[in-house]
C-alpha positions in Angstrom: -14.4 -2.5 14.8 -10.7 -3.8 14.3 -7.7 -1.9 15.1 -6.7 -2.1 11.2 -9.8 -0.8 10.1 -9.5 2.3 12.6 -6.0 2.5 11.4 -7.4 2.9 7.9 -10.0 5.4 8.7 -7.3 7.4 10.6 -4.9 7.3 7.4 -7.8 8.4 5.1 -8.5 11.6 7.6 -4.8 12.2 7.3 -4.8 12.2 4.0 -7.8 14.5 3.5 -6.0 16.9 6.1 -2.9 16.7 4.1 -4.8 17.6 0.9 -6.2 20.6 2.7 -3.2 21.9 3.9 -1.7 21.8 0.5 -4.3 23.1 -1.3 -4.6 26.0 1.3 -1.4 27.2 2.7 1.4 26.1 0.1 2.2 27.5 -3.0 3.7 25.6 -5.5 6.0 28.1 -7.1 7.7 29.6 -3.8 7.9 26.1 -2.3 7.7 23.3 -4.7 10.0 20.9 -2.5 7.7 21.2 0.4 4.7 20.9 -2.1 6.0 17.9 -3.7 7.0 16.0 -0.5 3.3 16.6 1.1 2.1 15.4 -2.4 4.1 12.2 -2.2 2.8 11.9 1.4 -0.7 12.2 0.4 -0.3 9.7 -2.5 1.4 7.1 -0.6 -1.3 7.3 2.3 -4.4 7.6 0.2 -3.1 4.4 -2.3 -2.3 2.7 1.0 -5.7 3.3 2.2 -7.6 2.3 -0.8 -5.6 -0.7 -1.5 -6.4 -1.9 1.8 -10.0 -2.5 0.9 -9.2 -3.7 -2.4 -6.9 -6.4 -0.9 -9.5 -7.3 1.7 -12.3 -7.9 -1.1 -10.0 -9.8 -3.4 -8.7 -12.4 -0.7 -12.5 -12.9 0.6 -13.0 -13.6 -3.2 -10.0 -15.7 -3.9 -9.3 -17.4 -0.4 -10.7 -20.9 0.3 -10.3 -20.7 4.0 -11.2 -17.3 5.3 -10.1 -16.4 8.6 -11.3 -13.0 9.1 -8.1 -11.7 11.3 -5.6 -13.1 8.8 -7.3 -11.6 5.8 -7.3 -8.0 7.4 -3.7 -8.5 8.6 -2.5 -10.0 5.3 -4.3 -7.0 3.4 -2.7 -4.4 5.8 0.7 -5.7 5.1 -0.3 -6.0 1.1 -1.3 -2.5 1.3 2.2 -1.3 2.7 3.8 -3.2 0.1 1.8 -1.7 -2.9 2.0 2.0 -1.4 5.8 1.4 -1.5 5.8 0.1 -5.1 3.4 3.1 -6.2 5.7 5.5 -4.6 8.8 4.0 -6.0 7.2 4.5 -9.6 5.6 7.9 -9.1 9.2 8.9 -8.1 10.8 7.3 -11.1 8.4 9.1 -13.2 9.1 12.4 -11.7 12.6 11.8 -12.1 12.5 10.8 -15.9 14.2 7.5 -15.3 11.1 4.8 -15.7 11.1 2.6 -18.5 9.4 -0.6 -19.3 12.6 -2.7 -18.0 12.7 -1.2 -14.6 9.1 -1.3 -14.2 9.2 -5.0 -15.1 12.1 -5.6 -12.5 10.3 -3.8 -9.9 7.1 -5.4 -10.4 9.0 -8.9 -10.4 11.1 -7.8 -7.1 7.7 -6.8 -5.2 5.8 -10.1 -6.4 8.6 -12.0 -5.1 8.9 -9.9 -1.9 4.9 -10.7 -1.3 5.5 -14.6 -2.2 8.4 -14.7 0.6 6.1 -12.8 3.0 3.2 -15.0 2.8 4.8 -18.5 1.7 5.9 -19.3 5.4 2.5 -18.7 6.7 0.8 -21.3 4.1 3.3 -23.8 4.9 2.5 -23.2 8.7 -1.1 -23.2 8.0 -0.7 -26.8 6.3 1.4 -28.1 9.4 -1.4 -26.9 11.8 -4.2 -28.6 9.9 -2.6 -32.0 9.1 -1.2 -32.4 12.6 
């Protein structure tokens, strides 16, 4: 079992523990800030865990050259970016400041981050195979 899959399983267990803690011991009406912060943490962990496996499946389907370690590492990085993107969107919804223009700007910004993150690796891969 790879380190990334073990870390993903650990995130799942941590997310379940946070959900049980929030549901069992925190009263929403007495401690709304604690409840909201733990809910955001749970949402981030859960979305990152789920998106990790979705990105692995998508990369295995769409990549022509399948290096298993590279697919797992890239999926782990993509899941972090997706988790941050989702938390920013949820935070903007909670603060009542999200609109279509801001959503499109955030989407373009995160897509550009992903392009910049993975463009150097594709160029390095091309140079390694041609030389």
